[in-house]
BAZAMI-450766 format. One line per field, with one value per residue (C-alpha): x, y, z; residue in three letters. Coordinates in Angstrom, 2 decimals. Layout:
! BAZAMI-450766
px = [X/...]
py = [Y/...]
pz = [Z/...]
res = [ala/...]
//
This chain:
! BAZAMI-450766
px = [24.90/27.61/30.74/31.86/35.07/33.71/35.39/32.33/30.62/28.72/29.77/33.77/33.02/31.94/34.09/37.45/35.66/35.43/39.18/40.43/38.10/39.39/43.14/42.55/41.79/44.80/47.02/45.80/46.32/49.85/50.44/48.97/51.21/54.78/53.37/53.22/49.01/49.10/45.13/46.47/48.71/46.35/43.78/46.10/47.07/42.50/42.48/45.31/45.30/42.26/43.71/47.03/45.87/44.38/47.79/49.47/47.45/48.57/52.59/54.28/56.40/55.64/54.32/53.83/50.67/48.81/49.25/46.40/48.47/50.62/49.15/48.66/52.17/53.04/51.35/52.55/56.03/54.69/53.71/56.95/58.63/56.23/56.49/60.50/62.70/60.11/58.33/61.23/59.45/55.99/57.72/60.27/56.48/54.88/57.86/57.86/57.30/55.24/53.64/53.47/50.56/49.74/48.80/51.92/53.37/52.09/52.75/55.96/56.07/54.13/55.78/59.33/58.25/56.80/60.33/61.24/59.00/60.12/63.61/62.38/61.30/63.18/63.21/65.01/68.83/69.75/72.32/75.15/74.34/75.71/74.27/75.39/72.30/73.00/72.75/68.89/69.22/67.20/70.78/72.90/70.29/70.56/74.40/77.61/78.04/79.71/78.01/77.77/75.07/74.55/77.02/75.43/73.41/70.61/70.40/70.24/67.57/65.79/66.14/64.17/61.49/60.91/61.16/58.48/56.07/55.96/55.87/52.76/50.99/51.23/49.85/47.30/46.50/46.48/44.19/41.71/41.55/41.78/40.99/42.70/44.25/46.77/48.64/50.02/49.48/52.48/53.77/54.65/55.82/57.84/59.48/59.13/56.53/52.88/52.90/55.37/51.70/49.33/51.49/51.52/48.09/46.52/49.78/50.88/50.72/51.79/55.13/55.84/55.15/57.67/60.14/60.22/60.26/63.30/65.34/64.83/66.64/64.29/63.55/61.17/59.71/59.53/57.62/55.90/54.35/54.01/52.05/50.01/51.78/53.29/57.44/56.34/54.57/57.12/59.39/57.66/57.11/60.87/61.11/58.95/59.86/63.58/62.09/60.15/63.79/65.59/63.32/62.60/66.28/68.60/70.30/71.79]
py = [-136.51/-138.59/-137.99/-140.25/-139.87/-141.53/-144.12/-145.18/-144.74/-148.02/-148.80/-148.53/-150.76/-153.11/-152.22/-152.97/-155.79/-157.17/-156.35/-158.19/-161.11/-161.33/-160.59/-163.42/-165.88/-165.26/-165.31/-169.09/-169.79/-168.29/-170.58/-174.12/-173.14/-173.10/-176.52/-178.36/-177.89/-178.99/-177.67/-174.40/-172.74/-172.65/-171.39/-168.35/-167.36/-166.75/-165.42/-162.95/-162.26/-159.13/-157.40/-157.99/-156.58/-153.22/-153.06/-153.51/-150.53/-148.29/-149.00/-145.44/-147.33/-144.53/-146.07/-149.86/-148.68/-148.00/-151.66/-153.78/-156.50/-155.02/-155.43/-159.42/-159.72/-157.70/-159.99/-163.12/-162.03/-161.53/-164.44/-166.14/-164.02/-165.76/-169.66/-169.33/-171.40/-174.16/-170.31/-169.10/-165.64/-166.36/-168.77/-166.08/-163.96/-166.09/-166.61/-163.12/-162.05/-159.63/-160.22/-157.36/-155.60/-157.78/-155.11/-153.54/-156.17/-157.18/-153.78/-153.91/-157.11/-155.73/-152.70/-155.18/-156.85/-153.87/-152.41/-156.01/-155.88/-152.14/-153.31/-155.58/-153.86/-153.04/-149.59/-149.68/-150.86/-154.24/-155.64/-157.70/-161.73/-164.90/-166.44/-169.80/-169.88/-167.34/-170.07/-169.71/-166.20/-166.91/-164.29/-167.71/-170.18/-168.44/-168.35/-169.47/-167.80/-170.32/-170.76/-172.94/-175.28/-178.42/-179.77/-178.74/-176.52/-178.14/-179.27/-176.01/-175.49/-178.48/-178.08/-174.44/-175.52/-178.16/-176.06/-173.17/-175.68/-177.66/-174.03/-173.65/-176.83/-176.48/-173.22/-174.06/-176.83/-175.26/-172.54/-174.56/-176.58/-173.78/-170.25/-166.92/-169.04/-170.65/-167.46/-167.08/-170.55/-171.44/-167.70/-168.80/-172.08/-171.75/-168.18/-166.13/-162.99/-163.92/-161.53/-164.36/-167.39/-165.32/-164.32/-168.34/-168.35/-165.83/-166.05/-169.79/-169.93/-167.24/-168.19/-171.18/-170.21/-167.18/-169.05/-171.72/-168.89/-167.21/-171.06/-172.08/-168.41/-166.68/-162.56/-160.43/-159.67/-162.67/-163.92/-160.90/-162.04/-165.79/-165.32/-162.13/-159.99/-157.04/-156.86/-155.01/-158.32/-160.13/-158.37/-158.38/-161.84/-162.11/-160.12/-161.83/-165.35/-163.88/-162.58/-165.91/-168.18/-165.96/-165.50/-169.43/-170.30/-167.74/-168.25/-164.95]
pz = [62.56/62.41/60.51/57.64/59.67/62.76/64.50/66.03/63.01/61.74/58.90/59.34/62.20/59.97/57.49/59.89/61.37/57.72/56.63/60.03/59.29/55.93/57.33/59.85/57.06/54.78/57.95/58.29/54.47/54.88/58.17/56.85/53.55/55.90/57.20/53.45/53.25/49.10/49.47/51.08/48.35/45.61/47.71/49.05/45.13/45.32/48.31/47.77/43.79/43.79/46.43/44.96/41.52/43.68/45.09/41.27/39.73/41.69/41.13/39.81/36.77/34.11/30.84/32.15/34.00/30.44/29.56/30.35/31.29/33.35/36.91/36.21/35.33/39.08/40.56/38.87/40.33/43.86/43.34/42.43/45.42/47.52/46.00/46.09/47.64/49.29/50.35/52.42/52.17/53.42/56.42/57.26/57.47/59.57/61.86/62.81/66.49/66.32/63.27/60.71/59.47/56.90/53.99/54.20/54.05/51.17/49.19/50.24/47.89/45.42/45.57/44.40/42.73/39.99/40.17/38.92/36.40/35.12/35.22/32.66/30.90/27.12/27.90/30.74/30.88/31.92/34.20/31.97/32.82/31.71/28.54/28.18/25.92/23.97/20.65/21.45/19.12/15.77/14.06/15.18/13.40/9.98/9.67/11.01/14.07/16.60/19.89/22.12/22.55/19.95/17.95/14.30/13.15/11.97/15.02/16.67/14.36/15.27/18.99/19.00/16.02/18.35/21.53/20.36/19.23/22.52/24.00/21.92/22.31/25.51/26.00/23.93/26.15/28.98/27.79/26.38/30.07/32.18/30.96/31.21/34.55/32.09/31.40/35.30/35.62/33.05/33.99/37.23/36.02/33.06/35.30/32.61/32.16/31.65/28.07/26.53/27.33/26.25/22.77/22.57/23.13/20.75/18.15/17.99/14.27/13.70/16.04/14.18/10.58/10.53/13.21/10.03/7.05/8.93/9.66/5.82/5.53/3.70/3.94/6.54/2.64/1.70/4.71/4.87/1.37/0.94/4.67/3.79/6.61/7.03/7.48/10.72/11.89/10.59/12.50/15.36/15.66/15.09/18.06/20.40/19.93/20.80/23.53/24.79/24.52/26.39/29.13/28.94/28.79/29.23/33.29/34.92]
res = [unk/unk/unk/unk/unk/unk/unk/unk/unk/unk/unk/unk/unk/unk/unk/unk/unk/unk/unk/unk/unk/unk/unk/unk/unk/unk/unk/unk/unk/unk/unk/unk/unk/unk/unk/unk/unk/unk/unk/unk/unk/unk/unk/unk/unk/unk/unk/unk/unk/unk/unk/unk/unk/unk/unk/unk/unk/unk/unk/unk/unk/unk/unk/unk/unk/unk/unk/unk/unk/unk/unk/unk/unk/unk/unk/unk/unk/unk/unk/unk/unk/unk/unk/unk/unk/unk/unk/unk/unk/unk/unk/unk/unk/unk/unk/unk/unk/unk/unk/unk/unk/unk/unk/unk/unk/unk/unk/unk/unk/unk/unk/unk/unk/unk/unk/unk/unk/unk/unk/unk/unk/unk/unk/unk/unk/unk/unk/unk/unk/unk/unk/unk/unk/unk/unk/unk/unk/unk/unk/unk/unk/unk/unk/unk/unk/unk/unk/unk/unk/unk/unk/unk/unk/unk/unk/unk/unk/unk/unk/unk/unk/unk/unk/unk/unk/unk/unk/unk/unk/unk/unk/unk/unk/unk/unk/unk/unk/unk/unk/unk/unk/unk/unk/unk/unk/unk/unk/unk/unk/unk/unk/unk/unk/unk/unk/unk/unk/unk/unk/unk/unk/unk/unk/unk/unk/unk/unk/unk/unk/unk/unk/unk/unk/unk/unk/unk/unk/unk/unk/unk/unk/unk/unk/unk/unk/unk/unk/unk/unk/unk/unk/unk/unk/unk/unk/unk/unk/unk/unk/unk/unk/unk/unk/unk/unk/unk/unk/unk/unk/unk/unk/unk]
//
Protein backbone atom coordinates (compact mmCIF):
# COMPACT_ATOMS: atom_id res chain seq x y z
CA UNK A 1 0.00 0.00 0.00
CA UNK A 2 1.36 3.42 -0.90
CA UNK A 3 2.14 5.61 2.13
CA UNK A 4 0.52 9.11 2.16
CA UNK A 5 4.00 10.67 2.24
CA UNK A 6 5.28 8.64 -0.70
CA UNK A 7 6.44 11.13 -3.37
CA UNK A 8 5.00 8.84 -6.04
CA UNK A 9 1.51 8.93 -4.54
CA UNK A 10 -0.86 10.05 -7.36
CA UNK A 11 -2.76 12.40 -5.03
CA UNK A 12 0.41 14.17 -3.97
CA UNK A 13 1.64 14.36 -7.56
CA UNK A 14 -1.67 15.88 -8.66
CA UNK A 15 -1.58 18.43 -5.85
CA UNK A 16 2.00 19.35 -6.70
CA UNK A 17 1.10 19.77 -10.36
CA UNK A 18 -1.84 21.99 -9.43
CA UNK A 19 0.39 24.17 -7.24
CA UNK A 20 2.90 24.54 -10.08
CA UNK A 21 0.14 25.51 -12.51
CA UNK A 22 -1.28 28.01 -10.03
CA UNK A 23 2.12 29.58 -9.40
CA UNK A 24 2.65 29.86 -13.15
CA UNK A 25 -0.65 31.75 -13.46
CA UNK A 26 0.33 34.12 -10.67
CA UNK A 27 3.77 34.71 -12.20
CA UNK A 28 2.09 35.54 -15.49
CA UNK A 29 -0.12 38.13 -13.78
CA UNK A 30 2.82 39.60 -11.88
CA UNK A 31 4.78 40.04 -15.09
CA UNK A 32 1.75 41.53 -16.81
CA UNK A 33 1.54 44.11 -14.01
CA UNK A 34 5.16 45.11 -14.58
CA UNK A 35 4.50 45.92 -18.25
CA UNK A 36 1.43 48.01 -17.47
CA UNK A 37 -1.40 45.67 -18.46
CA UNK A 38 -4.45 47.49 -16.97
CA UNK A 39 -6.36 44.23 -16.46
CA UNK A 40 -3.55 42.46 -14.63
CA UNK A 41 -3.67 44.25 -11.25
CA UNK A 42 -7.35 43.58 -10.43
CA UNK A 43 -6.96 40.00 -11.70
CA UNK A 44 -3.89 39.56 -9.47
CA UNK A 45 -5.79 40.79 -6.40
CA UNK A 46 -8.57 38.30 -7.05
CA UNK A 47 -6.13 35.44 -7.59
CA UNK A 48 -3.93 36.17 -4.56
CA UNK A 49 -6.57 37.01 -1.97
CA UNK A 50 -7.56 33.45 -0.89
CA UNK A 51 -3.94 32.36 -0.36
CA UNK A 52 -3.00 35.59 1.40
CA UNK A 53 -5.98 35.29 3.74
CA UNK A 54 -4.88 31.77 4.65
CA UNK A 55 -1.35 33.01 5.39
CA UNK A 56 -2.71 35.98 7.37
CA UNK A 57 -4.84 33.79 9.64
CA UNK A 58 -1.71 31.98 10.84
CA UNK A 59 0.27 35.06 11.84
CA UNK A 60 1.48 35.15 15.50
CA UNK A 61 0.12 38.57 16.47
CA UNK A 62 -1.35 37.88 19.89
CA UNK A 63 -4.88 39.02 20.73
CA UNK A 64 -5.30 40.65 17.31
CA UNK A 65 -5.79 37.17 15.84
CA UNK A 66 -9.17 37.05 17.59
CA UNK A 67 -10.58 39.93 15.56
CA UNK A 68 -12.71 38.84 12.61
CA UNK A 69 -11.36 41.60 10.39
CA UNK A 70 -7.68 41.00 11.13
CA UNK A 71 -6.87 38.71 8.16
CA UNK A 72 -8.38 41.16 5.69
CA UNK A 73 -6.63 44.09 7.37
CA UNK A 74 -3.33 42.26 6.85
CA UNK A 75 -4.16 41.40 3.24
CA UNK A 76 -5.06 45.04 2.57
CA UNK A 77 -1.59 46.01 3.75
CA UNK A 78 -0.04 43.36 1.50
CA UNK A 79 -1.87 44.79 -1.50
CA UNK A 80 -0.79 48.28 -0.48
CA UNK A 81 2.84 47.14 -0.38
CA UNK A 82 2.56 45.53 -3.80
CA UNK A 83 0.87 48.59 -5.29
CA UNK A 84 3.22 51.20 -3.79
CA UNK A 85 5.57 53.25 -6.00
CA UNK A 86 4.14 51.95 -9.26
CA UNK A 87 4.32 48.28 -8.17
CA UNK A 88 8.02 48.57 -7.26
CA UNK A 89 8.00 45.40 -5.13
CA UNK A 90 6.51 43.36 -7.99
CA UNK A 91 9.02 44.74 -10.47
CA UNK A 92 11.87 43.88 -8.12
CA UNK A 93 10.49 40.37 -7.64
CA UNK A 94 10.15 39.74 -11.37
CA UNK A 95 13.69 40.98 -11.98
CA UNK A 96 15.26 38.38 -9.66
CA UNK A 97 17.26 35.69 -11.41
CA UNK A 98 16.70 32.94 -10.54
CA UNK A 99 13.18 33.74 -9.32
CA UNK A 100 12.44 32.87 -5.67
CA UNK A 101 9.89 30.32 -4.55
CA UNK A 102 6.74 32.37 -4.94
CA UNK A 103 4.79 31.25 -1.88
CA UNK A 104 7.80 31.70 0.38
CA UNK A 105 8.13 35.26 -0.91
CA UNK A 106 4.43 35.93 -0.33
CA UNK A 107 4.66 34.58 3.22
CA UNK A 108 7.44 37.07 3.96
CA UNK A 109 5.33 39.95 2.64
CA UNK A 110 2.35 38.78 4.71
CA UNK A 111 4.51 38.49 7.83
CA UNK A 112 5.87 42.03 7.40
CA UNK A 113 2.37 43.36 6.80
CA UNK A 114 1.10 41.56 9.92
CA UNK A 115 3.87 43.18 11.97
CA UNK A 116 2.88 46.59 10.60
CA UNK A 117 -0.73 45.91 11.55
CA UNK A 118 0.28 44.83 15.05
CA UNK A 119 2.39 47.95 15.57
CA UNK A 120 -0.51 50.17 14.52
CA UNK A 121 -2.81 48.71 17.20
CA UNK A 122 -3.52 51.03 20.16
CA UNK A 123 -2.01 48.61 22.67
CA UNK A 124 1.39 48.95 21.02
CA UNK A 125 3.71 51.96 21.47
CA UNK A 126 3.99 53.96 18.28
CA UNK A 127 6.97 55.89 17.09
CA UNK A 128 6.87 59.68 17.29
CA UNK A 129 5.63 61.10 14.00
CA UNK A 130 5.16 64.52 12.43
CA UNK A 131 1.48 65.54 12.61
CA UNK A 132 0.85 68.63 10.48
CA UNK A 133 -2.90 67.96 10.55
CA UNK A 134 -3.17 67.71 14.32
CA UNK A 135 -6.03 70.23 14.31
CA UNK A 136 -8.44 67.48 13.25
CA UNK A 137 -8.58 66.25 16.86
CA UNK A 138 -12.11 66.92 18.05
CA UNK A 139 -10.73 68.36 21.30
CA UNK A 140 -9.22 71.30 19.39
CA UNK A 141 -12.55 71.97 17.68
CA UNK A 142 -14.55 72.41 20.87
CA UNK A 143 -12.16 74.89 22.50
CA UNK A 144 -10.06 77.91 21.57
CA UNK A 145 -6.85 75.84 21.38
CA UNK A 146 -4.51 77.24 18.76
CA UNK A 147 -3.60 74.87 15.99
CA UNK A 148 -2.35 75.00 12.41
CA UNK A 149 -4.83 74.65 9.60
CA UNK A 150 -7.85 76.74 8.61
CA UNK A 151 -7.82 80.25 9.99
CA UNK A 152 -10.84 80.09 12.27
CA UNK A 153 -12.55 77.60 14.54
CA UNK A 154 -15.83 77.69 12.55
CA UNK A 155 -13.84 76.99 9.37
CA UNK A 156 -12.19 73.99 11.00
CA UNK A 157 -15.52 72.67 12.23
CA UNK A 158 -17.13 73.02 8.81
CA UNK A 159 -14.17 71.36 7.13
CA UNK A 160 -14.13 68.38 9.51
CA UNK A 161 -17.88 67.82 9.32
CA UNK A 162 -17.86 68.17 5.54
CA UNK A 163 -14.97 65.74 5.26
CA UNK A 164 -16.62 63.08 7.43
CA UNK A 165 -19.96 63.56 5.66
CA UNK A 166 -18.29 63.06 2.27
CA UNK A 167 -16.49 59.93 3.49
CA UNK A 168 -19.73 58.49 4.89
CA UNK A 169 -21.54 59.16 1.61
CA UNK A 170 -18.72 57.72 -0.50
CA UNK A 171 -18.44 54.60 1.67
CA UNK A 172 -22.20 54.02 1.47
CA UNK A 173 -22.19 54.43 -2.31
CA UNK A 174 -19.23 52.08 -2.77
CA UNK A 175 -20.84 49.51 -0.49
CA UNK A 176 -24.05 49.60 -2.53
CA UNK A 177 -22.05 49.12 -5.72
CA UNK A 178 -19.41 46.63 -4.54
CA UNK A 179 -20.65 44.99 -1.36
CA UNK A 180 -17.90 43.90 1.04
CA UNK A 181 -15.27 44.54 -1.67
CA UNK A 182 -15.82 48.23 -0.98
CA UNK A 183 -13.97 47.89 2.33
CA UNK A 184 -10.74 46.81 0.65
CA UNK A 185 -11.22 49.16 -2.32
CA UNK A 186 -11.53 52.31 -0.20
CA UNK A 187 -8.92 51.17 2.33
CA UNK A 188 -6.41 51.00 -0.53
CA UNK A 189 -7.55 54.28 -2.09
CA UNK A 190 -7.55 56.23 1.17
CA UNK A 191 -4.55 54.38 2.65
CA UNK A 192 -6.33 53.61 5.90
CA UNK A 193 -7.08 50.38 7.79
CA UNK A 194 -10.09 48.51 6.46
CA UNK A 195 -11.91 48.71 9.80
CA UNK A 196 -12.39 52.47 9.32
CA UNK A 197 -14.26 51.92 6.06
CA UNK A 198 -16.41 49.25 7.67
CA UNK A 199 -17.33 51.67 10.47
CA UNK A 200 -18.22 54.38 7.94
CA UNK A 201 -20.64 51.96 6.31
CA UNK A 202 -22.17 50.48 9.46
CA UNK A 203 -22.08 53.53 11.74
CA UNK A 204 -22.10 56.44 9.29
CA UNK A 205 -25.32 58.05 10.50
CA UNK A 206 -24.20 57.71 14.11
CA UNK A 207 -20.82 59.25 13.26
CA UNK A 208 -22.51 62.32 11.76
CA UNK A 209 -25.06 62.76 14.56
CA UNK A 210 -22.44 62.49 17.29
CA UNK A 211 -20.01 64.74 15.40
CA UNK A 212 -22.62 67.49 15.01
CA UNK A 213 -23.39 67.35 18.73
CA UNK A 214 -19.71 67.37 19.73
CA UNK A 215 -19.00 70.38 17.51
CA UNK A 216 -21.95 72.16 19.15
CA UNK A 217 -20.14 71.77 22.46
CA UNK A 218 -22.58 69.35 24.08
CA UNK A 219 -21.35 66.93 26.73
CA UNK A 220 -21.19 63.18 26.18
CA UNK A 221 -24.00 62.71 28.70
CA UNK A 222 -26.22 65.16 26.80
CA UNK A 223 -25.38 63.54 23.48
CA UNK A 224 -26.13 60.06 24.83
CA UNK A 225 -29.53 61.15 26.10
CA UNK A 226 -30.54 62.97 22.91
CA UNK A 227 -29.42 60.18 20.56
CA UNK A 228 -30.56 57.30 22.81
CA UNK A 229 -27.04 55.91 23.06
CA UNK A 230 -25.03 54.94 26.10
CA UNK A 231 -22.27 57.27 27.22
CA UNK A 232 -19.77 54.57 26.31
CA UNK A 233 -21.15 54.41 22.77
CA UNK A 234 -20.70 58.16 22.43
CA UNK A 235 -17.14 58.00 23.75
CA UNK A 236 -16.27 55.17 21.35
CA UNK A 237 -17.83 57.01 18.41
CA UNK A 238 -15.76 60.11 19.16
CA UNK A 239 -12.64 57.97 19.39
CA UNK A 240 -13.46 56.19 16.12
CA UNK A 241 -13.93 59.52 14.32
CA UNK A 242 -10.63 60.85 15.61
CA UNK A 243 -8.84 57.63 14.64
CA UNK A 244 -10.40 57.82 11.16
CA UNK A 245 -9.31 61.41 10.60
CA UNK A 246 -5.84 60.73 11.98
CA UNK A 247 -5.39 57.71 9.72
CA UNK A 248 -6.75 59.49 6.66
CA UNK A 249 -4.93 62.80 6.90
CA UNK A 250 -1.90 62.58 9.17
CA UNK A 251 1.39 62.66 7.28
CA UNK A 252 4.10 60.68 9.07
